[in-house]
C-alpha positions as CSV (number, residue, x, y, z in Angstrom):
1,X,10.8,-32.0,-1.7
2,X,9.1,-30.4,-4.7
3,X,11.9,-28.1,-5.6
4,X,13.4,-27.4,-9.0
5,X,17.0,-28.2,-9.8
6,X,17.8,-24.5,-10.1
7,X,16.9,-24.0,-6.5
8,X,19.8,-26.1,-5.4
9,X,22.6,-24.9,-7.6
10,X,23.7,-21.9,-9.7
11,X,23.0,-23.3,-13.2
12,X,25.1,-20.7,-15.0
13,X,28.2,-21.5,-12.9
14,X,27.5,-25.2,-13.3
15,X,27.4,-24.8,-17.1
16,X,30.7,-22.9,-17.0
17,X,32.2,-25.7,-15.0
18,X,31.2,-28.4,-17.5
19,X,32.3,-26.2,-20.4
20,X,35.7,-25.9,-18.8
21,X,35.8,-29.7,-18.3
22,X,35.2,-30.2,-22.0
23,X,37.7,-27.5,-23.0
24,X,40.5,-29.0,-20.9
25,X,39.8,-32.7,-21.0
26,X,37.5,-33.2,-24.0
27,X,34.9,-34.8,-21.7
28,X,31.4,-34.2,-23.1
29,X,28.7,-34.1,-20.5
30,X,25.2,-33.0,-19.6
31,X,23.0,-32.7,-16.6
32,X,19.3,-33.7,-16.9
33,X,16.7,-33.4,-14.2
34,X,14.2,-36.1,-13.2
35,X,11.6,-34.5,-15.6
36,X,13.9,-34.8,-18.6
37,X,14.8,-31.2,-18.7
38,X,18.3,-30.5,-19.9
39,X,20.1,-28.4,-17.3
40,X,23.6,-28.2,-18.9
41,X,25.2,-29.6,-22.0
42,X,28.9,-29.3,-22.9
43,X,30.7,-30.9,-25.9
44,X,27.6,-32.7,-27.2
45,X,28.4,-34.5,-30.5
46,X,27.0,-33.1,-33.7
47,X,25.6,-36.5,-34.6
48,X,23.3,-36.2,-31.5
49,X,22.5,-32.5,-31.7
50,X,22.0,-32.2,-35.5
51,X,20.6,-35.7,-36.2
52,X,19.5,-38.0,-33.3
53,X,17.7,-35.3,-31.3
54,X,16.1,-33.5,-34.3
55,X,14.4,-36.5,-36.0
56,X,11.1,-37.3,-34.1
57,X,11.7,-41.1,-34.3
58,X,15.3,-41.1,-33.0
59,X,14.4,-38.3,-30.5
60,X,11.7,-40.6,-29.1
61,X,14.3,-43.4,-28.6
62,X,16.7,-40.9,-26.9
63,X,14.0,-39.8,-24.5
64,X,13.0,-43.4,-23.6
65,X,16.6,-44.2,-23.0
66,X,17.0,-41.2,-20.7
67,X,13.8,-42.3,-18.9
68,X,15.2,-45.7,-18.2
69,X,18.5,-44.2,-16.9
70,X,16.6,-41.7,-14.7
71,X,14.8,-44.6,-13.0
72,X,18.1,-46.2,-12.0
73,X,18.6,-46.9,-8.3
74,X,19.9,-43.7,-6.6
75,X,22.2,-45.9,-4.5
76,X,24.0,-47.1,-7.6
77,X,27.1,-45.0,-8.1
78,X,27.0,-45.0,-11.9
79,X,25.6,-46.8,-14.9
80,X,27.4,-47.4,-18.2
81,X,25.2,-48.3,-21.2
82,X,24.9,-48.1,-24.9
83,X,22.3,-45.7,-26.3
84,X,19.8,-46.8,-29.0
85,X,22.0,-45.4,-31.7
86,X,25.1,-47.3,-30.6
87,X,27.1,-44.7,-28.6
88,X,28.5,-45.3,-25.2
89,X,27.1,-43.2,-22.3
90,X,27.5,-43.2,-18.5
91,X,25.1,-41.8,-15.9
92,X,25.8,-40.7,-12.3
93,X,22.7,-39.9,-10.2
94,X,22.4,-36.7,-8.2
95,X,20.7,-37.4,-4.9
96,X,19.8,-34.9,-2.1
97,X,18.6,-36.4,1.2
98,X,17.6,-39.7,-0.5
99,X,15.7,-38.1,-3.3
100,X,17.0,-38.2,-6.8
101,X,16.8,-34.7,-8.5
102,X,18.7,-35.5,-11.8
103,X,21.6,-37.2,-13.4
104,X,25.0,-36.3,-14.8
105,X,25.7,-37.9,-18.2
106,X,29.1,-38.4,-19.9
107,X,29.5,-40.0,-23.2
108,X,28.5,-39.9,-26.9
109,X,31.8,-41.8,-27.4
110,X,33.2,-45.1,-28.5
111,X,35.4,-47.2,-26.3
112,X,37.4,-48.5,-29.3
113,X,37.9,-47.1,-32.8
114,X,34.9,-48.0,-35.0
115,X,35.6,-50.4,-37.9
116,X,33.9,-50.8,-41.3
117,X,31.1,-52.8,-39.8
118,X,30.2,-50.0,-37.3
119,X,30.3,-47.4,-40.1
120,X,28.0,-49.6,-42.2
121,X,25.6,-49.8,-39.2
122,X,25.5,-46.0,-39.0
123,X,25.0,-45.7,-42.8
124,X,22.0,-48.0,-42.5
125,X,20.7,-45.7,-39.7
126,X,21.1,-42.7,-41.9
127,X,19.1,-44.3,-44.7
128,X,16.4,-45.6,-42.2
129,X,15.7,-42.2,-40.6
130,X,16.3,-40.1,-43.8
131,X,19.5,-38.4,-42.7
132,X,21.9,-36.9,-45.2
133,X,24.2,-39.9,-45.3
134,X,27.4,-38.1,-46.1
135,X,26.9,-35.4,-43.4
136,X,25.8,-38.1,-41.0
137,X,28.9,-40.2,-41.6
138,X,31.0,-37.1,-41.3
139,X,29.5,-36.5,-37.8
140,X,30.0,-40.2,-37.1
141,X,33.7,-40.0,-37.8
142,X,34.0,-37.1,-35.4
143,X,32.8,-39.1,-32.4
144,X,35.7,-39.3,-29.9
145,X,37.2,-42.6,-28.7
146,X,37.8,-43.0,-25.0
147,X,39.8,-45.7,-23.4
148,X,38.0,-47.4,-20.5
149,X,40.5,-45.8,-18.2
150,X,39.6,-42.3,-19.4
151,X,35.9,-43.1,-19.2
152,X,36.2,-44.3,-15.7
153,X,38.3,-41.2,-14.8
154,X,35.5,-39.0,-16.3
155,X,32.9,-41.0,-14.3
156,X,35.0,-40.6,-11.1
157,X,35.2,-36.8,-11.7
158,X,31.5,-36.5,-12.4
159,X,30.7,-38.7,-9.4
160,X,32.6,-36.3,-7.2
161,X,30.8,-33.5,-8.9
162,X,27.5,-35.1,-8.1
163,X,28.5,-35.3,-4.4
164,X,29.5,-31.6,-4.6
165,X,26.1,-30.7,-6.1
166,X,24.4,-32.8,-3.5
167,X,26.3,-31.1,-0.6
168,X,25.6,-27.7,-2.1
169,X,22.0,-28.6,-2.6
170,X,21.6,-29.7,1.1
171,X,23.3,-26.4,2.1
172,X,20.9,-24.4,0.0
173,X,18.0,-26.5,1.2
174,X,18.9,-25.7,4.8
175,X,19.4,-22.0,4.0
176,X,16.0,-22.0,2.3
177,X,14.4,-23.7,5.3
178,X,16.1,-21.3,7.7
179,X,15.0,-18.3,5.6
180,X,11.5,-19.7,5.5
181,X,11.5,-20.1,9.3
182,X,12.8,-16.6,9.7
183,X,10.1,-15.3,7.3
184,X,7.4,-17.1,9.3
185,X,8.8,-15.9,12.6
186,X,9.0,-12.3,11.3
187,X,5.4,-12.6,10.0
188,X,4.2,-14.0,13.4
189,X,6.1,-11.2,15.2
190,X,4.7,-8.6,12.9
191,X,1.2,-9.9,13.4
192,X,1.7,-9.9,17.1
193,X,3.3,-6.5,17.1
194,X,0.5,-5.0,15.0
195,X,-2.4,-6.6,16.9
196,X,-1.2,-6.6,20.5
197,X,-3.7,-4.9,22.8
198,X,-1.0,-3.6,25.2
199,X,1.7,-1.2,24.0
200,X,5.1,-2.5,23.2
201,X,7.8,0.1,23.0
202,X,11.6,0.7,22.9
203,X,13.6,3.8,23.8
204,X,17.3,4.5,23.4
205,X,19.4,5.2,26.5
206,X,18.3,8.9,26.4
207,X,14.7,7.9,26.6
208,X,13.9,8.7,22.9
209,X,11.2,6.4,21.5
210,X,12.7,4.2,18.7
211,X,9.9,1.7,18.3
212,X,6.3,1.6,19.5
213,X,3.3,-0.7,18.5
214,X,0.3,0.6,16.6
215,X,-1.9,-0.1,19.8
216,X,-0.6,3.2,21.1
217,X,-3.2,4.9,18.9
218,X,-6.0,3.3,20.8
219,X,-4.4,4.1,24.1
220,X,-3.4,7.7,23.7
221,X,-4.7,8.8,20.3
222,X,-1.1,9.4,19.1
223,X,0.2,7.3,16.2
224,X,3.6,5.6,16.3
225,X,4.8,8.3,13.9
226,X,3.8,11.0,16.4
227,X,5.9,9.4,19.1
228,X,9.0,7.9,17.4
229,X,11.9,10.3,17.8
230,X,10.3,12.0,20.8
231,X,11.3,12.0,24.5
232,X,9.0,9.6,26.3
233,X,9.0,12.0,29.3
234,X,7.0,14.5,27.2
235,X,4.0,12.2,27.4
236,X,4.0,11.8,31.2
237,X,1.5,14.0,33.1
238,X,4.0,14.5,35.9
239,X,7.6,14.6,34.8
240,X,8.7,13.4,38.3
241,X,6.9,10.1,37.7
242,X,9.2,9.6,34.6
243,X,12.2,10.5,36.8
244,X,11.1,8.0,39.4
245,X,10.7,5.3,36.6
246,X,14.2,6.0,35.3
247,X,15.7,5.9,38.8
248,X,14.0,2.5,39.6
249,X,15.0,0.8,36.3
250,X,18.6,2.1,36.7
251,X,18.8,0.7,40.2
252,X,17.2,-2.7,39.5
253,X,17.6,-3.2,35.8
254,X,13.8,-3.6,35.5
255,X,10.5,-2.3,36.7
256,X,7.2,-4.1,37.4
257,X,3.7,-2.7,37.4
258,X,5.0,0.9,37.5
259,X,1.9,3.2,37.5
260,X,1.9,6.6,36.0
261,X,-0.5,9.1,34.4
262,X,-0.1,9.6,30.6
263,X,-1.3,12.6,28.5
264,X,-3.4,11.8,25.5
265,X,-3.9,13.6,22.2
266,X,-7.2,15.1,23.3
267,X,-5.6,16.5,26.5
268,X,-7.3,13.9,28.7
269,X,-5.3,11.7,31.2
270,X,-5.0,7.9,31.3
271,X,-3.3,5.6,33.7
272,X,-0.6,3.2,32.5
273,X,1.0,0.2,34.2
274,X,4.4,-0.6,32.8
275,X,6.7,-3.6,32.9
276,X,10.1,-2.8,31.4
277,X,13.8,-3.9,31.4
278,X,17.1,-2.4,30.4
279,X,18.5,-3.6,27.1
280,X,22.2,-4.6,27.2
281,X,24.3,-5.4,24.1
282,X,26.9,-8.2,23.7
283,X,29.6,-6.1,25.2
284,X,27.5,-5.3,28.3
285,X,26.7,-1.7,27.4
286,X,23.3,-0.2,28.2
287,X,21.5,0.6,24.9
288,X,18.0,1.4,25.9
289,X,14.8,0.2,27.5
290,X,12.0,-2.0,26.2
291,X,8.7,-2.5,27.9
292,X,5.0,-3.3,27.8
293,X,2.5,-0.6,29.0
294,X,-1.1,-1.5,29.8
295,X,-4.1,0.9,30.0
296,X,-5.4,0.6,33.6
297,X,-7.6,3.7,33.5
298,X,-10.8,1.8,34.1
299,X,-9.2,-0.3,36.8
300,X,-8.1,2.9,38.6
301,X,-11.6,4.4,38.2
302,X,-13.1,1.2,39.7
303,X,-10.6,1.3,42.5
304,X,-11.4,4.9,43.2
305,X,-15.1,4.1,43.3
306,X,-14.5,1.2,45.5
307,X,-12.5,3.4,47.9
308,X,-15.3,5.9,47.9
309,X,-17.8,3.2,48.8
310,X,-15.5,2.0,51.6
311,X,-15.1,5.5,53.0
312,X,-18.9,6.1,52.6
313,X,-19.6,2.9,54.6
314,X,-17.1,4.0,57.3
315,X,-18.7,7.5,57.4
316,X,-22.2,6.0,57.6
317,X,-21.2,3.6,60.4
318,X,-19.4,6.4,62.3
319,X,-22.3,8.8,61.8
320,X,-24.8,6.2,63.0
321,X,-22.7,5.6,66.1
322,X,-22.3,9.3,66.8
323,X,-26.0,10.0,66.3
324,X,-27.0,7.2,68.6
325,X,-24.7,8.5,71.3
326,X,-25.9,12.1,70.9
327,X,-29.6,11.6,70.6
328,X,-30.2,10.6,74.2
329,X,-28.2,13.5,75.7
330,X,-29.9,15.9,73.4
331,X,-33.4,14.6,74.3
332,X,-32.5,15.0,77.9
333,X,-31.3,18.5,77.5
334,X,-34.3,19.4,75.5
335,X,-36.6,17.9,78.1
336,X,-35.0,19.9,80.9
337,X,-35.1,23.1,78.9
338,X,-38.9,22.7,78.5
339,X,-39.3,22.2,82.2
340,X,-37.2,25.4,82.9
341,X,-39.5,27.3,80.5
342,X,-42.4,26.3,82.7
343,X,-40.7,27.1,86.0
344,X,-38.9,30.4,85.1
345,X,-40.9,33.6,84.8
346,X,-38.0,36.0,84.3
347,X,-38.1,37.0,80.6
348,X,-34.3,37.5,80.1
349,X,-33.7,33.9,81.3
350,X,-36.5,32.6,79.1
351,X,-34.9,34.2,76.1
352,X,-31.6,32.5,76.9
353,X,-33.4,29.2,77.5
354,X,-35.0,29.6,74.0
355,X,-31.6,30.2,72.4
356,X,-30.2,27.0,74.0
357,X,-33.3,25.1,72.9
358,X,-32.9,26.2,69.3
359,X,-29.3,25.2,69.2
360,X,-30.2,21.8,70.6
361,X,-32.9,21.4,68.0
362,X,-30.2,22.4,65.4
363,X,-27.9,19.7,66.7
364,X,-30.8,17.3,66.3
365,X,-31.2,18.3,62.6
366,X,-27.4,17.7,62.1
367,X,-27.7,14.2,63.6
368,X,-30.6,13.4,61.2
369,X,-28.5,14.7,58.3
370,X,-25.7,12.3,59.4
371,X,-28.1,9.5,59.3
372,X,-29.1,10.4,55.8
373,X,-25.6,10.2,54.2
374,X,-25.8,8.4,50.8
375,X,-22.7,9.7,49.0
376,X,-19.1,10.4,49.9
377,X,-18.4,14.0,49.1
378,X,-15.7,16.1,50.7
379,X,-14.9,19.8,51.1
380,X,-11.7,21.7,52.1
381,X,-11.7,22.8,55.7
382,X,-8.6,24.6,57.0
383,X,-5.7,22.2,56.1
384,X,-7.8,19.1,55.6
385,X,-10.8,17.6,53.9
386,X,-14.1,16.9,55.7
387,X,-17.4,15.4,54.7
388,X,-19.6,17.9,52.8
389,X,-23.0,17.1,54.4
390,X,-24.7,19.4,51.9
391,X,-23.6,17.2,49.0
392,X,-23.4,13.8,50.7
393,X,-27.0,13.8,52.1
394,X,-30.0,12.7,49.9
395,X,-32.4,15.6,50.2
396,X,-35.4,13.8,48.5
């Protein structure tokens, strides 16, 4: 588990609780974690605080005794024992999900009034460890006497307290785990949001941008700060495309692969393909739109080039067929015109034959141009577009 005691409970409030227990029921207690750190102490006897735990030799005995108790089986409800200095103590383990995190101690008491022999034993201890004998015996005489019934009642209370601490610890552990999971999820979402190539965005129900990913900078040149709080329609090249988007999402609740032209910060134009859906709150109210927009400018450029190639191929094939069909009639006409030039002597007729011959030769040049188409370029002609032979033919 690797967590400190303080991560499971509010130590200040726990200290207040044990202080109140001592004030109302005269039950001294302490809570010590598995590392020997004293978490709370209430009503400790002067004989322990001013003598046993201040002298290095007796303190060592106290710590060793605590260590033995801390190793007790966590499945054992409680342990009653006599400390090295002759006082009665009891220990209740605090266990969270099978792991012991500390113990609650009650004691520093006698179970029966001490007689002269017990006092003599404590006088010997005072002399052995160099305590001020009279002060030590004064502290000895202040040690409370518990009946076994009172001790067991205290143990029962502390056992329930240990269960309460355990339950509270589990609750805090779950809260910590949930908070950690939320933190990780938020970090993953933030990483995804900040590094996504496509543009994630949200607008309110009026179309005002409320959230947009940093990738918008690479797409349009605008920063998120430039766009948040603005009407998304302002960034469409054609406002009617935005109106069409809103009409479709209102009708279907979503749009898929909606293509529109978007204005960029340098006044150029890019194509965007958007998938979006309406956002609905728990009460069924429309609150806005969220969507993903992808830059398809290169795709549109490729499609346009492919379309030009297809049109060029169609034009070349059509031109070839037309030229093939025209060449033979033109050659026949040209041949007959040449024969007429030989047979006719009348000058006015020869001039007309020559005009016809030049136009036929011109038609021949046009058919050769059609055969030389290498690009698909158009020009406006009346109310339509036609192939611009001047630009479409390779003149090399």
